[in-house]
PLY file of the C-alpha trace (Angstrom):
ply
format ascii 1.0
element vertex 606
property float x
property float y
property float z
element edge 605
property int vertex1
property int vertex2
end_header
112.16 101.22 81.41
115.83 100.40 81.17
117.83 97.42 82.27
119.36 98.04 85.67
123.11 98.76 85.67
125.18 95.80 86.88
126.10 97.61 90.07
122.46 97.91 91.05
121.16 94.51 89.93
120.29 91.84 92.40
122.87 89.07 92.22
122.19 85.83 90.44
122.78 82.42 92.05
124.22 79.35 90.40
120.93 77.51 90.86
119.11 80.34 89.10
116.48 80.37 91.86
115.69 82.78 94.70
117.60 81.88 97.84
119.25 83.54 100.80
122.38 83.31 102.82
122.05 82.59 106.51
121.86 85.66 108.74
124.77 85.55 111.19
124.91 87.43 114.42
126.35 86.98 117.84
123.91 85.22 120.16
125.73 85.60 123.47
124.65 89.26 123.85
121.46 88.91 121.76
122.16 92.06 119.80
121.34 92.83 116.18
124.52 93.49 114.28
122.76 94.76 111.17
124.51 91.99 109.26
121.81 91.45 106.68
121.22 88.41 104.52
122.04 89.12 100.94
119.38 88.13 98.52
120.63 86.05 95.68
117.99 86.07 93.02
117.55 85.14 89.42
115.93 88.12 87.75
115.11 85.93 84.77
116.21 88.65 82.37
113.48 90.97 83.67
113.72 94.58 82.65
113.15 96.83 85.64
114.16 100.36 86.65
117.28 100.88 88.68
117.30 103.17 91.68
118.36 106.25 89.71
115.73 105.72 87.02
113.02 105.11 89.61
114.02 108.28 91.46
113.80 110.39 88.30
110.36 109.00 87.48
109.09 109.52 91.02
110.54 113.03 91.26
108.91 114.02 87.97
105.54 112.79 89.23
105.94 114.55 92.58
106.91 117.87 90.98
103.77 117.59 88.85
101.84 117.18 92.08
103.57 120.20 93.62
102.49 122.37 90.70
99.02 121.09 89.84
97.54 119.52 92.94
94.97 121.60 94.79
94.48 121.68 98.57
91.75 119.19 99.31
91.61 119.68 103.08
91.14 123.04 104.80
93.06 121.62 107.76
96.17 121.83 105.57
95.57 125.51 104.88
94.71 126.77 108.34
96.76 124.46 110.57
99.96 124.37 108.50
100.22 126.86 105.66
98.84 129.79 107.68
101.07 129.41 110.77
104.04 128.81 108.45
103.22 132.10 106.73
103.24 133.68 110.19
106.66 132.20 110.98
108.11 133.51 107.71
106.37 136.89 107.38
105.07 137.61 110.89
101.45 137.50 109.75
98.93 134.71 109.31
95.81 133.03 110.65
95.78 131.07 113.90
93.46 128.17 114.79
92.40 127.14 118.28
94.79 124.15 118.11
97.70 126.61 118.30
96.32 128.43 121.32
98.61 127.82 124.35
95.47 126.76 126.20
95.29 123.61 124.04
98.68 123.20 122.28
97.61 120.40 119.92
99.96 121.29 117.06
103.73 121.46 117.06
105.72 124.47 115.86
108.69 122.13 115.45
107.00 120.40 112.54
106.27 123.80 111.00
109.87 124.97 111.41
111.15 122.03 109.35
109.36 123.68 106.43
109.52 127.32 107.50
113.30 127.52 107.94
114.12 126.67 104.28
111.33 129.03 103.20
112.68 131.81 105.44
116.19 131.37 104.01
114.79 131.46 100.46
112.79 134.58 101.37
115.76 136.43 102.86
118.20 135.53 100.09
116.07 136.13 97.00
113.01 138.11 98.20
110.63 136.15 95.95
106.90 136.63 95.63
105.17 134.75 98.50
103.48 132.58 95.90
106.87 131.25 94.82
107.64 130.31 98.43
104.43 128.26 98.51
105.56 126.22 95.52
109.12 126.09 96.83
107.90 124.32 99.98
105.77 122.00 97.91
108.71 121.02 95.73
110.76 120.30 98.86
107.99 118.00 100.04
107.97 116.29 96.64
111.75 115.81 96.83
111.53 114.36 100.34
108.73 112.02 99.30
110.74 110.83 96.28
113.69 109.91 98.50
111.43 107.90 100.80
109.67 106.20 97.88
112.82 105.14 96.06
114.18 103.70 99.31
110.89 101.83 99.65
111.02 100.63 96.03
114.54 99.24 96.29
113.64 97.42 99.50
110.54 95.94 97.85
112.68 94.66 94.98
115.00 93.03 97.47
112.34 91.56 99.73
109.56 90.67 97.27
111.42 90.41 93.97
111.91 92.80 91.09
108.59 91.90 89.46
106.59 92.99 92.50
108.91 95.99 92.80
108.28 97.27 89.29
104.52 96.75 89.68
104.59 98.69 92.94
106.59 101.51 91.32
104.09 101.83 88.47
101.22 102.07 90.94
103.08 104.70 92.97
103.79 106.90 89.97
100.32 106.95 88.43
97.95 106.66 91.40
95.86 109.68 92.33
96.35 108.83 95.99
100.11 109.31 95.85
99.61 112.41 93.69
97.44 114.00 96.39
99.36 112.91 99.48
102.97 113.28 98.29
103.12 117.09 98.47
100.37 117.76 101.02
101.63 119.90 103.91
100.14 117.55 106.51
101.54 115.43 109.37
99.85 112.39 107.83
101.99 112.88 104.70
105.07 113.24 106.88
104.02 110.00 108.60
103.79 108.42 105.14
107.39 109.40 104.36
108.53 108.03 107.70
106.65 104.76 107.47
107.77 104.06 103.88
111.36 104.53 105.04
110.76 102.45 108.17
109.43 99.55 106.08
112.42 99.72 103.75
114.78 99.58 106.73
112.75 96.85 108.41
112.89 94.50 105.42
116.66 94.98 105.28
117.03 94.30 109.02
118.22 97.82 109.69
116.23 97.77 112.90
117.74 100.90 114.41
116.77 102.93 111.36
113.32 101.31 111.25
112.60 102.30 114.84
113.94 105.83 114.33
111.94 106.46 111.15
108.76 105.17 112.81
109.40 107.57 115.70
110.17 110.44 113.31
106.92 109.91 111.41
104.82 109.64 114.56
106.41 112.08 117.03
107.32 114.88 114.62
104.42 114.08 112.30
101.27 112.28 113.45
101.32 110.41 116.80
98.78 107.82 115.68
101.25 106.59 113.06
103.03 104.78 115.90
100.37 102.10 115.36
102.17 101.16 112.13
105.27 100.27 114.12
103.54 97.42 115.97
104.48 94.75 113.36
108.10 95.97 113.50
108.00 95.70 117.28
106.51 92.19 117.03
109.28 91.11 114.68
112.00 92.54 116.91
110.65 91.47 120.30
108.80 88.22 119.64
110.35 86.79 116.48
113.94 88.01 116.79
114.13 88.39 120.62
115.83 91.76 120.25
114.38 93.25 123.43
117.40 95.33 124.29
117.75 96.78 120.80
114.09 97.74 120.65
114.13 99.47 124.02
117.48 101.13 123.37
116.55 102.61 120.00
113.06 103.57 121.14
114.56 105.58 123.99
117.24 107.13 121.76
114.63 108.10 119.15
112.35 109.62 121.77
115.16 111.66 123.29
116.56 112.84 119.94
113.16 113.77 118.46
110.88 114.57 121.39
113.48 116.42 123.44
114.05 119.28 120.94
110.33 119.32 120.13
109.35 119.98 123.74
111.95 122.73 124.10
110.94 124.46 120.85
107.21 124.18 121.48
107.56 125.30 125.08
109.37 128.39 123.84
106.67 129.19 121.27
103.68 128.47 123.52
105.19 130.09 126.59
104.45 127.03 128.73
105.41 123.36 128.85
103.77 121.68 125.84
104.10 118.10 124.60
102.10 118.39 121.37
101.98 114.66 120.46
100.51 113.82 123.86
98.01 116.69 123.69
96.58 115.57 120.37
96.30 111.95 121.53
94.63 113.09 124.75
92.13 115.27 122.87
91.19 112.62 120.29
91.08 109.58 122.57
90.40 110.91 126.06
88.76 114.20 125.16
85.14 113.15 125.31
84.41 112.81 121.59
86.28 115.91 120.50
87.13 114.78 116.95
83.53 113.77 116.27
82.53 117.44 116.51
83.85 117.88 112.97
81.64 115.35 111.25
81.35 111.59 110.99
81.26 109.27 108.01
79.87 105.75 107.44
81.98 102.59 107.46
82.08 102.60 103.65
83.83 106.00 103.47
87.37 104.63 103.23
86.33 101.86 100.87
84.89 104.38 98.44
87.70 106.88 98.94
90.34 104.19 98.45
88.81 103.20 95.12
88.73 106.82 93.93
92.42 107.28 94.72
93.75 103.84 93.68
90.96 102.35 91.51
91.55 98.63 90.81
94.80 98.65 92.80
92.72 99.32 95.92
90.49 96.32 95.23
93.52 94.13 94.61
95.12 95.37 97.84
92.03 94.46 99.86
91.93 91.03 98.21
95.61 90.29 98.86
94.98 88.06 101.96
92.50 85.93 100.02
94.80 85.65 97.02
97.76 84.72 99.22
95.71 81.91 100.79
94.78 80.64 97.32
98.41 80.84 96.31
99.41 78.77 99.33
97.11 75.93 98.33
97.24 76.03 94.54
100.66 77.36 93.56
103.65 75.04 94.11
106.25 76.76 96.30
109.66 76.05 94.78
111.39 78.62 96.97
110.63 81.29 99.49
108.90 84.23 97.88
110.46 86.74 100.27
113.85 87.16 101.85
112.99 88.07 105.43
109.34 87.82 106.38
106.14 86.10 105.24
103.73 88.31 103.32
101.24 88.20 106.19
103.70 90.01 108.46
104.98 92.47 105.85
101.45 93.55 104.86
100.08 93.55 108.41
100.52 97.35 108.96
98.09 98.13 106.13
95.29 95.93 107.44
95.96 96.90 111.04
95.63 100.57 110.12
92.52 100.01 108.02
90.90 97.89 110.71
91.37 100.57 113.36
90.40 103.62 111.32
87.37 102.15 109.56
85.67 101.83 112.93
86.39 105.42 113.99
83.30 107.65 113.50
85.37 110.64 112.35
86.89 109.85 108.97
88.90 111.98 106.58
90.82 111.20 103.41
94.14 112.26 104.91
93.87 109.65 107.68
94.84 106.94 105.18
97.89 108.78 103.80
100.43 106.91 105.98
99.62 103.53 104.36
99.34 104.69 100.75
102.70 103.12 99.71
101.55 99.89 101.36
98.40 99.97 99.20
100.63 99.99 96.13
102.67 97.10 97.52
99.65 94.98 98.48
98.18 95.58 95.02
101.46 94.55 93.38
101.63 91.36 95.46
98.06 90.53 94.38
98.90 91.00 90.70
101.90 88.68 91.09
99.72 86.03 92.74
97.07 86.37 90.05
99.71 85.79 87.40
100.91 82.68 89.20
97.35 81.37 89.54
96.70 82.03 85.85
99.89 80.23 84.94
98.85 77.30 87.14
95.55 77.07 85.27
97.35 77.18 81.93
99.72 74.48 83.18
96.79 72.23 84.11
95.18 72.85 80.73
98.45 71.83 79.09
98.52 68.61 81.08
95.18 67.61 79.59
96.31 68.83 76.17
93.82 71.69 75.92
96.44 74.41 75.90
100.03 74.36 74.69
102.84 75.88 76.73
106.47 75.16 75.86
108.31 73.42 78.66
110.48 75.69 80.75
108.27 78.71 80.15
108.36 81.21 83.02
105.02 82.23 84.51
105.69 85.90 83.71
106.05 85.16 80.00
102.70 83.39 79.78
100.82 85.96 81.83
102.38 89.15 80.48
99.00 90.34 79.24
97.66 90.28 82.82
100.43 92.54 84.09
100.27 94.94 81.15
96.47 95.06 81.28
96.32 95.90 84.98
99.09 98.51 84.83
97.51 100.15 81.79
94.00 100.22 83.26
95.10 101.46 86.69
97.36 104.12 85.14
94.61 105.43 82.84
92.13 105.57 85.71
94.71 107.29 87.91
95.47 109.94 85.28
91.74 110.36 84.67
91.17 111.00 88.38
94.06 113.45 88.63
92.86 115.42 85.61
89.32 115.46 87.00
90.52 116.87 90.34
92.49 119.62 88.62
89.66 120.49 86.26
86.95 120.50 88.91
88.62 122.07 91.94
91.58 124.23 90.91
89.65 127.49 90.41
90.41 129.03 93.87
94.15 128.76 93.17
93.84 130.54 89.83
91.54 133.24 91.18
93.82 134.05 94.11
96.74 134.38 91.71
94.84 137.22 90.02
95.31 139.34 93.14
99.05 139.45 92.53
98.46 141.55 89.41
96.97 144.50 91.32
100.11 145.81 93.09
102.35 144.93 90.13
100.16 146.84 87.66
99.51 149.77 90.00
95.76 149.17 90.08
95.52 150.11 93.77
96.40 153.56 95.05
95.55 153.07 98.74
97.42 149.88 99.62
97.94 150.36 103.35
95.37 147.69 104.15
93.44 145.58 101.67
90.74 143.16 102.87
90.07 139.96 100.94
86.87 138.37 102.28
85.62 134.80 102.40
82.10 133.65 103.21
80.70 130.17 102.77
83.77 129.22 100.73
86.25 129.83 103.57
87.36 126.17 103.41
88.53 126.52 99.79
91.04 129.27 100.52
94.58 128.12 99.51
96.54 130.25 102.06
98.01 133.72 102.64
100.97 132.80 100.42
98.66 133.73 97.53
98.33 137.31 98.74
100.73 139.86 97.16
102.22 141.08 100.45
101.55 141.49 104.17
99.40 144.60 103.63
96.65 142.32 102.39
94.38 140.68 104.95
92.06 137.70 104.93
88.70 138.34 106.57
85.68 136.11 107.22
82.13 137.33 106.70
79.13 135.61 108.23
77.54 132.70 106.37
75.43 129.65 107.18
78.51 127.94 108.62
78.24 127.83 112.42
81.58 126.37 113.50
84.69 128.11 114.81
86.91 129.95 112.33
90.60 130.94 112.51
91.65 134.39 113.72
94.68 136.54 112.83
97.80 135.92 114.90
98.69 138.74 117.21
101.49 140.71 115.55
103.26 141.26 118.88
106.63 139.62 119.44
105.05 137.06 121.76
102.07 136.45 119.48
102.20 132.67 119.79
102.03 132.79 123.62
98.84 134.85 123.90
95.65 133.06 124.98
92.67 134.62 123.19
89.13 134.43 124.51
87.69 133.79 121.06
89.07 130.21 120.84
87.32 127.05 122.04
87.76 123.32 121.47
84.06 122.55 120.97
83.73 123.93 117.42
81.35 126.61 118.69
80.71 129.67 116.54
82.48 132.85 117.63
80.66 135.87 116.14
83.41 138.30 117.10
85.57 136.85 114.32
83.20 138.03 111.56
84.11 141.03 109.42
81.76 143.67 108.04
81.15 142.82 104.38
80.84 146.52 103.58
84.52 146.97 104.44
85.69 144.22 102.06
87.77 145.22 99.04
87.65 141.78 97.40
85.40 138.77 97.84
85.84 135.17 96.77
82.46 133.51 96.18
81.04 130.41 94.49
77.63 130.95 92.93
75.67 127.71 93.44
72.53 129.33 91.99
70.76 129.45 95.34
70.78 132.03 98.10
69.76 132.87 101.65
69.95 135.97 103.84
73.47 135.09 104.96
74.59 133.71 101.60
73.31 135.96 98.80
74.46 135.64 95.22
77.10 138.35 95.45
78.06 138.13 91.78
74.52 139.21 90.87
74.73 142.37 92.99
76.33 144.41 90.24
75.73 147.67 92.10
78.07 146.54 94.90
80.45 144.09 93.24
82.35 143.89 89.98
83.33 140.48 88.66
87.08 140.52 88.02
87.30 136.92 86.89
85.10 133.83 86.97
86.18 130.23 86.54
84.18 127.00 86.40
84.00 124.97 89.63
82.24 121.65 90.08
78.68 121.76 91.36
78.62 118.45 93.23
74.87 118.35 93.78
74.05 118.60 90.08
76.77 116.28 88.75
76.92 112.55 88.17
79.11 110.88 90.85
81.03 108.70 88.38
81.73 111.36 85.79
82.74 113.94 88.37
85.15 111.44 89.96
86.85 110.37 86.71
87.28 112.45 83.59
86.06 110.62 80.50
86.55 112.55 77.24
83.35 113.50 75.38
81.17 112.11 78.18
82.06 113.94 81.37
80.87 117.32 80.11
77.43 115.86 79.44
76.95 114.59 82.99
78.59 117.19 85.22
77.56 120.74 85.99
79.86 123.67 86.72
79.06 126.82 88.68
80.92 130.12 88.56
83.61 130.70 91.16
84.27 134.45 91.06
86.76 136.97 92.35
84.74 140.12 93.05
85.90 143.68 93.62
83.90 146.24 95.60
82.54 149.07 93.48
82.46 151.63 96.31
83.95 155.02 95.38
87.14 155.96 97.17
88.24 152.46 98.07
90.73 152.07 95.31
91.44 155.02 93.06
0 1
1 2
2 3
3 4
4 5
5 6
6 7
7 8
8 9
9 10
10 11
11 12
12 13
13 14
14 15
15 16
16 17
17 18
18 19
19 20
20 21
21 22
22 23
23 24
24 25
25 26
26 27
27 28
28 29
29 30
30 31
31 32
32 33
33 34
34 35
35 36
36 37
37 38
38 39
39 40
40 41
41 42
42 43
43 44
44 45
45 46
46 47
47 48
48 49
49 50
50 51
51 52
52 53
53 54
54 55
55 56
56 57
57 58
58 59
59 60
60 61
61 62
62 63
63 64
64 65
65 66
66 67
67 68
68 69
69 70
70 71
71 72
72 73
73 74
74 75
75 76
76 77
77 78
78 79
79 80
80 81
81 82
82 83
83 84
84 85
85 86
86 87
87 88
88 89
89 90
90 91
91 92
92 93
93 94
94 95
95 96
96 97
97 98
98 99
99 100
100 101
101 102
102 103
103 104
104 105
105 106
106 107
107 108
108 109
109 110
110 111
111 112
112 113
113 114
114 115
115 116
116 117
117 118
118 119
119 120
120 121
121 122
122 123
123 124
124 125
125 126
126 127
127 128
128 129
129 130
130 131
131 132
132 133
133 134
134 135
135 136
136 137
137 138
138 139
139 140
140 141
141 142
142 143
143 144
144 145
145 146
146 147
147 148
148 149
149 150
150 151
151 152
152 153
153 154
154 155
155 156
156 157
157 158
158 159
159 160
160 161
161 162
162 163
163 164
164 165
165 166
166 167
167 168
168 169
169 170
170 171
171 172
172 173
173 174
174 175
175 176
176 177
177 178
178 179
179 180
180 181
181 182
182 183
183 184
184 185
185 186
186 187
187 188
188 189
189 190
190 191
191 192
192 193
193 194
194 195
195 196
196 197
197 198
198 199
199 200
200 201
201 202
202 203
203 204
204 205
205 206
206 207
207 208
208 209
209 210
210 211
211 212
212 213
213 214
214 215
215 216
216 217
217 218
218 219
219 220
220 221
221 222
222 223
223 224
224 225
225 226
226 227
227 228
228 229
229 230
230 231
231 232
232 233
233 234
234 235
235 236
236 237
237 238
238 239
239 240
240 241
241 242
242 243
243 244
244 245
245 246
246 247
247 248
248 249
249 250
250 251
251 252
252 253
253 254
254 255
255 256
256 257
257 258
258 259
259 260
260 261
261 262
262 263
263 264
264 265
265 266
266 267
267 268
268 269
269 270
270 271
271 272
272 273
273 274
274 275
275 276
276 277
277 278
278 279
279 280
280 281
281 282
282 283
283 284
284 285
285 286
286 287
287 288
288 289
289 290
290 291
291 292
292 293
293 294
294 295
295 296
296 297
297 298
298 299
299 300
300 301
301 302
302 303
303 304
304 305
305 306
306 307
307 308
308 309
309 310
310 311
311 312
312 313
313 314
314 315
315 316
316 317
317 318
318 319
319 320
320 321
321 322
322 323
323 324
324 325
325 326
326 327
327 328
328 329
329 330
330 331
331 332
332 333
333 334
334 335
335 336
336 337
337 338
338 339
339 340
340 341
341 342
342 343
343 344
344 345
345 346
346 347
347 348
348 349
349 350
350 351
351 352
352 353
353 354
354 355
355 356
356 357
357 358
358 359
359 360
360 361
361 362
362 363
363 364
364 365
365 366
366 367
367 368
368 369
369 370
370 371
371 372
372 373
373 374
374 375
375 376
376 377
377 378
378 379
379 380
380 381
381 382
382 383
383 384
384 385
385 386
386 387
387 388
388 389
389 390
390 391
391 392
392 393
393 394
394 395
395 396
396 397
397 398
398 399
399 400
400 401
401 402
402 403
403 404
404 405
405 406
406 407
407 408
408 409
409 410
410 411
411 412
412 413
413 414
414 415
415 416
416 417
417 418
418 419
419 420
420 421
421 422
422 423
423 424
424 425
425 426
426 427
427 428
428 429
429 430
430 431
431 432
432 433
433 434
434 435
435 436
436 437
437 438
438 439
439 440
440 441
441 442
442 443
443 444
444 445
445 446
446 447
447 448
448 449
449 450
450 451
451 452
452 453
453 454
454 455
455 456
456 457
457 458
458 459
459 460
460 461
461 462
462 463
463 464
464 465
465 466
466 467
467 468
468 469
469 470
470 471
471 472
472 473
473 474
474 475
475 476
476 477
477 478
478 479
479 480
480 481
481 482
482 483
483 484
484 485
485 486
486 487
487 488
488 489
489 490
490 491
491 492
492 493
493 494
494 495
495 496
496 497
497 498
498 499
499 500
500 501
501 502
502 503
503 504
504 505
505 506
506 507
507 508
508 509
509 510
510 511
511 512
512 513
513 514
514 515
515 516
516 517
517 518
518 519
519 520
520 521
521 522
522 523
523 524
524 525
525 526
526 527
527 528
528 529
529 530
530 531
531 532
532 533
533 534
534 535
535 536
536 537
537 538
538 539
539 540
540 541
541 542
542 543
543 544
544 545
545 546
546 547
547 548
548 549
549 550
550 551
551 552
552 553
553 554
554 555
555 556
556 557
557 558
558 559
559 560
560 561
561 562
562 563
563 564
564 565
565 566
566 567
567 568
568 569
569 570
570 571
571 572
572 573
573 574
574 575
575 576
576 577
577 578
578 579
579 580
580 581
581 582
582 583
583 584
584 585
585 586
586 587
587 588
588 589
589 590
590 591
591 592
592 593
593 594
594 595
595 596
596 597
597 598
598 599
599 600
600 601
601 602
602 603
603 604
604 605
């Protein structure tokens, strides 16, 4: 870390204590003037990253995510990568959510990503695989902008010590690694909410309202829940009724207006996608529960896997703040604008609502991931103050010696360093474990790009790459060499609804197909004849059934092009498969072979 340049440091008061100037605004018209109080704070000689340094660190971490992170949710592949591939190349897989009959997903959100990809494609004609990583890097860049805005606001509102703790947690947490470059509306909602919080704490209320609307309307409608504390502050605490209504209306018109026009054009009928998805999930008679439910403990466990001890500290932050109120002398206000209870309210509000929903998925917590880092940082700061208070009491009874005038951060440095080190090591361990255990489908699909380049296929008019029970591990059509290659699904033990190819007609997005339904019911017409497959992607779990044979063992029909190790969850220790521990993990986890197979039938290739 480097000392912040003078132009970016928080100013220092004559009293050498945190204080604030009075916020002035005209009261006769009750409008916010965006005249913000300027925080005057003694940094105590603390070394902390400036905005440019923080941005470089965050961008480096996000680009690592763009390159090495796998797709952990098939919803990302089939609801976002596949239709984007269709928008760019005119070919891709369509899910029932994009059927005009239902219209749950927005093409506007896709176009935000597809337009840069289309321009890149037309200008440079790259391999589709490069476009995949190009979009991911754009997501990483966008996330970095939102995060550095969030970091600087945290430094201003909570102090540079909490800010640098929060930044460390953001950079090294597995949760931010996974969510930052995921092509999902919940990640988009995370960018929007992080920016909204930063604007909120700086009293940029117009921007806060707009970013909340951008994250929820263009991204995930349920993220509007996170704007409730901002609304409470504006309407109840600040009495800014007119400003709230005005900017809410402006945001809705600016964002929702173009969305409705674009989606109506693509669906061929009036479609308000945010309303449709809310209606389906809340008023649709249990629709989301068709895709599996999880126990109450799901998010608790998942949060620990992605944030380790930071997650525990974040959950304990209310308790620690209460202890701090009673046992730590308050010499000055610890924040500039709001009490911690209000600033951290979105996190606990979100967690309280989603923990009680039967249908749970990891991506549902993405919008509050930056807030997890902040709540954990606040807890560490409180712990240091409590430790210092104990040391101070021990000094008063002459058990422990502390020089007078010692700052609490000097005496408790080991606490901060210890927590950052432990959380960072666990975060890196988790990230490495995810890459090692689940990245095989990416690497196997990349092998297909060698066939056209090396002239291994003579008949390349139509090549069928088939997926069976492992359909949910497919990374997307961007991994296919060109549009002459097709993804096909063969029958397996899975009995839910699968995607189908988009119609390649000009009005392909407006066609209502009979093979789609919103009840997750199996549609057998979507299955492809395995005997017509040229390639097959299959994980050998060392068990078989009539619908799921061990294809790699049928050497008379299939040739193994390449096999890579992939985690066998059922035969592996939960702890060692979750975190990579050198010299120990290999003793307690079991890998199976994930194989790319080529049909051996004569006449199919040469």
